C-alpha positions as CSV (number, residue, x, y, z in Angstrom):
1,M,10.5,-47.7,2.2
2,S,9.5,-45.7,-0.9
3,R,6.4,-43.6,-0.9
4,S,3.3,-45.0,-2.6
5,G,1.8,-43.7,-5.8
6,P,-1.1,-41.9,-4.0
7,S,1.4,-40.3,-1.6
8,R,3.5,-38.9,-4.4
9,T,0.4,-37.7,-6.2
10,R,-0.8,-35.8,-3.0
11,E,2.7,-34.3,-2.7
12,L,2.7,-33.2,-6.4
13,R,-0.7,-31.6,-6.1
14,G,0.3,-29.8,-2.9
15,N,3.4,-28.4,-4.5
16,L,1.5,-27.3,-7.6
17,R,-1.1,-25.5,-5.5
18,R,1.5,-23.8,-3.3
19,V,3.6,-22.7,-6.3
20,Y,0.4,-21.2,-7.8
21,C,-0.6,-19.4,-4.6
22,D,2.9,-18.2,-4.0
23,A,2.7,-16.3,-7.3
24,L,-0.6,-14.7,-6.3
25,A,0.8,-13.5,-2.9
26,F,4.1,-12.3,-4.5
27,S,2.1,-10.4,-7.2
28,V,-0.1,-8.6,-4.6
29,M,3.1,-7.4,-2.9
30,V,4.5,-6.1,-6.2
31,G,1.3,-4.2,-7.1
32,S,0.8,-2.7,-3.6
33,G,4.3,-2.3,-2.3
34,E,7.4,-1.2,-4.3
35,T,5.3,0.3,-7.0
36,Y,4.4,3.2,-4.8
37,L,7.8,3.7,-3.2
38,A,8.6,6.8,-5.4
39,A,5.3,8.3,-4.4
40,F,6.2,7.6,-0.8
41,V,9.5,9.5,-1.2
42,L,7.6,12.5,-2.5
43,A,5.1,12.3,0.4
44,L,8.1,12.4,2.8
45,G,9.4,15.5,1.1
46,L,12.6,14.0,0.0
47,G,12.6,15.6,-3.4
48,E,11.9,14.8,-7.0
49,L,15.4,13.5,-7.9
50,N,15.3,11.0,-5.0
51,A,11.8,9.9,-6.1
52,G,13.2,9.2,-9.6
53,L,16.4,7.4,-8.5
54,I,14.7,5.3,-5.8
55,A,12.9,3.4,-8.6
56,S,16.1,2.4,-10.3
57,A,19.4,2.9,-8.4
58,P,18.7,0.2,-5.8
59,M,18.3,-2.4,-8.5
60,L,22.0,-2.4,-9.1
61,A,22.6,-4.1,-5.7
62,G,20.1,-6.8,-6.6
63,G,21.7,-7.3,-10.1
64,L,25.1,-7.8,-8.5
65,I,24.1,-9.9,-5.5
66,Q,22.3,-12.4,-7.7
67,L,25.7,-13.4,-9.1
68,V,26.5,-15.0,-5.8
69,S,23.3,-17.0,-5.6
70,P,24.8,-20.2,-7.0
71,W,27.5,-20.0,-4.3
72,A,25.0,-19.3,-1.6
73,V,22.8,-22.3,-2.7
74,R,25.8,-24.6,-2.6
75,R,26.8,-23.2,0.8
76,L,23.3,-23.8,2.3
77,G,23.0,-27.1,0.4
78,S,19.4,-26.2,-0.6
79,H,17.6,-24.1,-3.1
80,R,14.6,-23.9,-0.8
81,R,16.5,-22.5,2.2
82,W,18.1,-19.8,0.0
83,V,14.8,-18.8,-1.7
84,V,12.8,-18.7,1.6
85,T,15.6,-16.7,3.3
86,C,15.5,-14.1,0.5
87,A,11.7,-14.0,0.6
88,L,11.6,-13.4,4.3
89,T,14.3,-10.7,3.9
90,Q,12.2,-9.0,1.2
91,A,9.1,-9.1,3.5
92,C,11.1,-7.5,6.3
93,A,12.2,-4.7,4.0
94,F,8.7,-3.2,4.4
95,L,8.9,-2.8,8.1
96,P,11.2,0.3,8.1
97,L,8.9,1.8,5.5
98,V,5.9,1.3,7.8
99,I,7.7,2.8,10.7
100,G,8.8,5.8,8.6
101,A,5.2,6.3,7.4
102,I,3.9,6.2,11.0
103,I,6.6,8.6,12.3
104,G,6.2,10.9,9.3
105,S,9.9,11.1,8.3
106,M,12.7,8.9,7.1
107,P,16.2,9.8,5.9
108,A,16.8,9.4,2.2
109,A,19.7,7.1,2.9
110,A,17.5,4.8,4.9
111,V,14.9,4.6,2.1
112,Y,17.7,3.8,-0.4
113,L,19.0,1.1,2.0
114,V,15.6,-0.5,2.3
115,A,15.0,-0.4,-1.5
116,A,18.4,-2.0,-2.0
117,M,17.5,-4.7,0.5
118,Y,14.2,-5.3,-1.3
119,W,15.7,-5.6,-4.8
120,T,18.7,-7.6,-3.5
121,A,16.5,-10.2,-1.8
122,G,14.0,-10.2,-4.8
123,L,16.5,-10.7,-7.6
124,A,18.7,-13.1,-5.7
125,T,16.0,-15.7,-5.7
126,G,15.7,-15.9,-9.5
127,P,18.3,-18.4,-10.5
128,A,17.7,-20.7,-7.5
129,W,13.9,-20.6,-7.8
130,N,14.0,-21.4,-11.5
131,T,16.1,-24.4,-10.8
132,W,14.1,-25.5,-7.8
133,V,10.7,-25.1,-9.4
134,S,11.7,-27.2,-12.4
135,T,12.0,-30.2,-10.0
136,L,8.5,-29.6,-8.7
137,V,6.5,-29.1,-11.9
138,P,6.5,-32.1,-14.3
139,R,8.0,-31.3,-17.6
140,T,4.9,-32.3,-19.6
141,I,2.6,-29.8,-18.0
142,R,5.0,-26.9,-17.5
143,A,4.1,-24.7,-20.4
144,N,0.3,-24.8,-19.8
145,Y,0.7,-24.7,-16.0
146,F,3.0,-21.6,-16.0
147,A,0.9,-19.9,-18.6
148,R,-2.2,-20.1,-16.4
149,R,-0.1,-19.1,-13.3
150,S,1.3,-16.1,-15.1
151,R,-2.2,-14.9,-16.2
152,W,-3.6,-15.0,-12.6
153,A,-0.4,-13.5,-11.3
154,H,-0.8,-10.5,-13.6
155,F,-4.4,-10.1,-12.4
156,A,-3.1,-10.2,-8.8
157,V,-0.6,-7.4,-9.5
158,L,-3.5,-5.3,-10.9
159,C,-5.6,-6.0,-7.8
160,G,-2.7,-4.9,-5.6
161,L,-2.1,-1.9,-7.7
162,V,-5.7,-0.7,-7.7
163,G,-6.3,-1.4,-4.1
164,A,-3.2,0.5,-2.9
165,G,-3.9,3.4,-5.3
166,L,-7.5,3.8,-4.0
167,S,-6.3,3.6,-0.4
168,L,-3.8,6.4,-1.0
169,Q,-6.5,8.5,-2.7
170,F,-8.8,7.9,0.3
171,G,-5.9,8.8,2.7
172,E,-5.2,12.0,0.8
173,M,-8.9,13.0,1.0
174,L,-8.7,12.5,4.8
175,G,-5.5,14.5,5.0
176,A,-3.5,11.4,6.1
177,P,-1.6,10.1,3.1
178,L,1.3,8.7,5.2
179,T,-1.1,6.6,7.2
180,A,-2.4,5.1,4.0
181,F,1.2,4.4,3.0
182,A,1.7,2.6,6.3
183,I,-1.3,0.4,5.6
184,I,-0.4,-0.5,2.1
185,F,3.3,-1.3,3.0
186,T,2.0,-3.5,5.9
187,L,-0.2,-5.4,3.5
188,A,2.6,-5.7,1.0
189,G,4.9,-7.1,3.7
190,A,2.2,-9.5,4.9
191,A,1.7,-10.7,1.3
192,R,5.4,-11.5,0.9
193,F,5.5,-13.2,4.3
194,T,2.6,-15.4,3.1
195,S,4.6,-16.1,-0.1
196,A,7.6,-17.1,2.0
197,T,5.4,-19.4,4.1
198,L,4.1,-21.1,1.0
199,L,7.7,-21.5,-0.4
200,S,8.8,-23.1,2.9
201,R,6.0,-25.7,2.6
202,Q,7.1,-26.9,-0.9
203,T,9.3,-30.0,-1.0
204,E,12.7,-30.2,-2.5
205,P,13.0,-33.5,-4.4
206,Q,16.5,-32.8,-5.6
207,K,19.4,-31.1,-3.8
208,P,21.5,-28.6,-5.7
209,D,23.2,-30.3,-8.7
210,D,23.5,-27.7,-11.4
211,D,24.0,-29.3,-14.8
212,H,23.9,-26.0,-16.6
213,R,27.1,-24.8,-18.3
214,M,28.6,-21.8,-16.6
215,V,29.6,-19.0,-18.9
216,S,32.5,-16.9,-17.6
217,W,32.6,-13.1,-17.8
218,P,35.3,-13.0,-20.5
219,Q,33.3,-15.5,-22.6
220,F,30.1,-13.5,-22.1
221,L,31.6,-10.2,-22.9
222,G,33.3,-11.7,-26.0
223,R,29.9,-12.4,-27.4
224,F,29.0,-8.8,-27.7
225,R,31.4,-8.6,-30.7
226,H,30.9,-11.9,-32.4
227,G,27.9,-13.8,-31.0
228,H,24.4,-13.6,-32.3
229,D,23.0,-13.4,-28.8
230,G,25.7,-10.7,-28.0
231,R,24.4,-8.4,-30.7
232,L,20.8,-8.7,-29.4
233,L,22.0,-8.1,-25.8
234,S,23.9,-5.0,-26.9
235,Y,20.8,-3.5,-28.3
236,M,18.8,-4.4,-25.3
237,L,21.3,-2.8,-22.9
238,A,21.5,0.4,-25.0
239,T,17.7,0.6,-25.1
240,Q,17.5,0.2,-21.3
241,F,20.0,3.0,-20.8
242,A,18.1,5.3,-23.2
243,V,14.7,4.5,-21.6
244,Q,16.0,5.0,-18.0
245,I,17.1,8.6,-18.8
246,S,13.4,9.5,-18.6
247,G,11.6,6.5,-17.2
248,P,12.1,7.0,-13.4
249,Y,11.0,10.6,-13.6
250,F,7.5,10.2,-14.9
251,T,6.2,9.6,-11.3
252,P,7.6,12.9,-9.9
253,F,6.5,14.7,-13.1
254,M,2.9,13.5,-12.7
255,L,2.6,14.0,-8.9
256,E,4.7,17.2,-8.5
257,R,4.6,19.1,-11.8
258,L,1.2,18.1,-13.2
259,K,-0.2,17.9,-9.6
260,F,-2.2,14.7,-10.4
261,S,-4.0,13.0,-7.5
262,Y,-3.2,9.5,-6.5
263,A,-6.3,8.3,-8.2
264,T,-5.2,9.9,-11.5
265,Y,-1.7,8.5,-11.0
266,L,-3.2,5.1,-10.5
267,L,-5.4,5.5,-13.6
268,L,-2.3,6.2,-15.8
269,I,0.0,3.5,-14.6
270,A,-2.9,1.0,-14.6
271,T,-3.7,2.0,-18.2
272,S,-0.3,0.9,-19.5
273,Y,-0.3,-2.2,-17.4
274,V,-3.8,-3.3,-18.6
275,A,-2.9,-2.5,-22.2
276,R,0.1,-4.8,-21.8
277,M,-2.1,-7.6,-20.5
278,L,-4.8,-7.3,-23.1
279,V,-2.5,-7.1,-26.1
280,L,-0.4,-10.1,-25.3
281,P,-2.7,-12.8,-26.8
282,W,-2.9,-10.8,-30.1
283,L,0.9,-10.4,-30.1
284,G,1.3,-14.1,-29.7
285,E,-0.7,-14.7,-32.9
286,W,1.3,-11.9,-34.7
287,V,4.6,-13.5,-33.7
288,R,3.4,-16.9,-35.0
289,A,2.4,-15.3,-38.3
290,A,5.2,-12.8,-38.9
291,G,8.1,-14.0,-36.7
292,A,9.7,-12.4,-33.6
293,R,12.3,-10.4,-35.7
294,R,9.6,-8.4,-37.5
295,V,7.8,-7.7,-34.2
296,L,11.1,-6.6,-32.7
297,W,11.6,-4.1,-35.5
298,F,8.1,-2.7,-35.0
299,A,8.7,-2.4,-31.2
300,G,12.1,-0.9,-31.6
301,L,10.9,1.8,-33.9
302,S,7.8,2.4,-31.8
303,I,9.7,2.8,-28.5
304,V,11.6,5.8,-29.9
305,P,8.9,8.5,-29.7
306,L,7.1,7.3,-26.6
307,S,8.8,9.6,-24.0
308,A,8.6,12.6,-26.5
309,L,4.9,12.2,-26.8
310,W,4.6,13.7,-23.3
311,L,5.7,17.0,-24.8
312,V,2.5,17.3,-26.8
313,S,0.1,17.8,-23.9
314,G,-0.4,17.3,-20.2
315,S,-4.1,16.5,-20.7
316,L,-5.2,13.4,-18.9
317,W,-7.0,12.0,-22.0
318,W,-3.9,12.5,-24.2
319,L,-1.6,10.8,-21.6
320,M,-4.0,7.9,-21.3
321,V,-3.6,7.4,-25.1
322,V,0.1,7.6,-24.7
323,Q,0.0,5.0,-21.9
324,L,-2.1,2.7,-23.9
325,L,0.4,2.9,-26.7
326,A,3.3,2.4,-24.3
327,G,1.8,-0.7,-22.7
328,A,1.2,-2.3,-26.1
329,V,4.6,-1.4,-27.5
330,W,6.6,-2.6,-24.4
331,A,4.6,-5.8,-24.5
332,A,5.7,-6.4,-28.1
333,Y,9.3,-5.5,-27.3
334,E,9.6,-7.9,-24.4
335,L,7.8,-10.7,-26.1
336,A,10.1,-10.4,-29.2
337,T,13.3,-10.1,-27.2
338,F,12.4,-13.0,-24.8
339,L,11.7,-15.3,-27.8
340,L,14.8,-14.3,-29.7
341,L,17.0,-14.7,-26.6
342,F,15.6,-18.3,-26.1
343,E,16.3,-19.0,-29.8
344,T,19.9,-17.7,-29.8
345,I,21.1,-18.9,-26.4
346,P,21.6,-22.6,-26.0
347,E,19.4,-24.1,-23.3
348,E,22.2,-25.3,-21.1
349,E,23.6,-21.8,-21.0
350,R,20.5,-19.8,-20.4
351,T,20.6,-19.6,-16.6
352,S,24.2,-18.5,-16.7
353,V,24.0,-16.0,-19.6
354,L,20.7,-14.4,-18.3
355,T,22.2,-14.1,-14.8
356,L,25.2,-12.2,-16.2
357,Y,23.0,-10.1,-18.5
358,N,20.8,-9.2,-15.5
359,A,23.8,-7.7,-13.8
360,L,24.6,-5.6,-16.9
361,H,21.0,-4.7,-17.3
362,A,20.9,-3.3,-13.7
363,S,24.0,-1.3,-14.4
364,A,22.5,0.2,-17.5
365,T,19.4,1.0,-15.6
366,V,21.3,2.9,-12.9
367,L,23.6,4.6,-15.4
368,G,20.5,5.8,-17.4
369,A,18.7,7.0,-14.3
370,V,21.8,8.9,-12.9
371,T,22.2,10.5,-16.3
372,G,18.6,11.6,-16.2
373,A,19.0,12.9,-12.7
374,W,22.1,14.9,-13.7
375,L,20.3,16.4,-16.7
376,L,17.2,17.2,-14.7
377,H,19.2,18.9,-12.0
378,S,21.3,20.8,-14.6
379,F,18.1,22.1,-16.3
380,G,16.6,23.3,-13.1
381,T,14.1,20.6,-12.1
382,D,11.1,22.6,-13.4
383,H,8.4,21.6,-15.9
384,A,10.6,22.5,-18.9
385,A,13.5,20.4,-17.4
386,Y,11.3,17.3,-17.4
387,L,10.2,17.9,-21.0
388,S,13.8,18.3,-21.9
389,I,14.9,14.9,-20.6
390,F,11.8,13.3,-22.2
391,A,13.0,14.6,-25.5
392,I,16.7,13.6,-24.9
393,S,15.6,10.1,-24.0
394,G,13.8,9.9,-27.3
395,G,16.9,11.1,-29.1
396,V,19.1,8.5,-27.5
397,R,16.5,5.8,-28.3
398,L,16.8,6.8,-31.9
399,L,20.5,6.1,-31.8
400,T,19.9,2.5,-30.6
401,L,18.3,1.6,-33.9
402,A,21.8,1.2,-35.4
403,L,22.4,-1.6,-32.9
404,L,19.0,-3.1,-33.7
405,A,19.8,-3.1,-37.4
406,R,23.1,-4.9,-36.6
407,A,21.3,-7.4,-34.4
408,V,18.5,-8.4,-36.8
409,Q,21.0,-9.2,-39.6
410,V,21.9,-12.4,-37.7
411,L,18.6,-13.2,-36.1
412,P,16.3,-15.9,-37.5
413,A,13.5,-14.7,-39.7
414,R,11.1,-17.4,-38.4
415,D,11.5,-18.4,-34.9
416,V,10.6,-20.5,-31.9
417,P,7.1,-21.6,-33.1
418,G,7.0,-24.2,-30.4
419,Q,7.2,-21.9,-27.4
420,P,4.1,-21.2,-25.4
421,L,2.6,-17.8,-26.3
422,P,2.1,-15.4,-24.5
423,L,5.3,-16.2,-22.6
424,P,5.0,-17.1,-18.9
425,T,6.7,-14.3,-16.9
426,G,6.9,-13.1,-13.4
427,V,6.2,-9.4,-12.6
428,L,9.0,-7.7,-10.6
429,G,7.7,-4.1,-10.6
430,V,5.2,-1.8,-12.2
431,R,6.4,1.4,-13.9
432,P,4.4,4.4,-15.3
433,Q,5.3,4.1,-19.0
434,M,6.8,0.6,-19.4
435,G,3.8,-1.1,-17.8
436,S,5.9,-3.5,-15.8
437,I,9.3,-5.1,-15.2
438,E,9.1,-8.8,-15.9
439,R,11.4,-11.8,-16.1
440,P,10.7,-15.1,-18.0
441,I,10.0,-18.3,-16.0
442,L,12.8,-20.5,-17.4
443,P,11.3,-23.9,-16.7
444,A,8.3,-23.1,-18.9
445,F,10.6,-22.9,-21.9
446,S,11.0,-26.6,-22.6
447,P,11.0,-27.9,-26.2
448,E,9.8,-31.3,-24.9
449,A,6.9,-29.7,-22.9
450,A,5.9,-27.6,-25.8
451,H,5.9,-30.6,-28.1
452,V,3.7,-32.6,-25.7
453,E,1.2,-29.9,-25.3
454,R,1.0,-29.2,-29.1
455,Q,0.4,-32.9,-29.7
456,T,-2.3,-33.0,-27.0
457,E,-4.1,-30.1,-28.8
458,R,-3.8,-32.0,-32.1
459,A,-5.2,-35.2,-30.5
460,V,-8.2,-33.2,-29.1
461,R,-8.9,-31.9,-32.5
462,G,-8.7,-35.4,-33.9
463,E,-5.6,-34.7,-36.0
464,P,-2.6,-37.1,-36.5
465,V,-0.1,-36.9,-33.6
466,L,3.6,-36.4,-34.2
467,S,6.3,-38.2,-32.2
468,A,9.1,-36.1,-30.7
469,A,11.3,-37.2,-33.5
470,G,8.8,-35.8,-36.0
471,G,7.2,-39.0,-37.2
472,M,3.5,-39.6,-37.4
473,R,1.8,-42.0,-35.0
474,A,-1.8,-43.0,-34.5
475,R,-3.7,-42.2,-31.4
């Protein structure tokens, strides 16, 4: 006997509420947990190079393991089982960190293993969750629903970030910073466990039946020479490599070389993150007016000097200005690249192409971080050594502009006017200069959903409504 209409309505509302609350719990974990792992490594006395590498090297495991997600889902016969298993694994990753903070010591290898476990479980959920959630949220409300969900999730990240940072400052004042780390990692793990519980209570209307076209590695790599999307991806990978030469080392530079307190460290990373949040609505209007290609040009040029600006002064006020600029510029870069990717990659290939890209992105991240570690070690790991890698990173970023020029030659001048802006994204991590690491929520990018919501807005304003085929119809 089929379920009645009211029963299906209750189920839908329950799913929508749990999907929403899952985002809040997950975001609290991101803000209060992995964000402070590099600072934890420094507090354990494991050295500045380890503090830099811990923020990037373990991501490679996650980038590679996500490639087996489709196989794991088919093996389990359920998207939900795979996602919940990964979520619980990610929650459990905080337990060794809590124990290490309580004991007061932890081998560097163990921290790397835990971080790899965290990123593997986190990134592996991406493809399966995107497919699953698209069966839970009706197509006609996705754009607006995920846009609101994304805004509240960003706010939850900020709350976790601030709460954990103030806790560390208070712990430092009491002479017990490791106790504070134990508390914030416990709360982060509890938040992710709450997220896993919410995920387990969501229904699964459809079993795995992937209708997306799979793109093979040879096909994907061939696009880097001939495809429009390949040119853009080449530039993005080169930029990621250049940025990661310096990116992971801003935390040890601030805490070890500039001797900033946890409160000052929090202020600086929160500055770039808040700047990113505040500028997004304005960027959305700019994209509508000028097009994503022009915004990408602006962002690509602006990214070049960001790391070198740290050579000017170590003053807190100057660095706050730099962080404000960095947050705004990275928001522009990610908005433009996301939009252009969705314009150049066919919808039926997006999941496959972005999964393969994420693996290469993780590889570029690690390669850049290892290069920065090698340079930092070679230069002596002193104040001047940090300034040197900041300058070198800026120089390599300058070289990426050749790839950007090659990419924009084939990119559309006016693009994706129908996509929801700002783009709904999920925050995976918070970083000192980039503001955050984010990934797009694929189900939100539905041409049909965007059309329905645009026509709803037109109807509310009393304007004529267009059919999906482009014809005019009366209300």
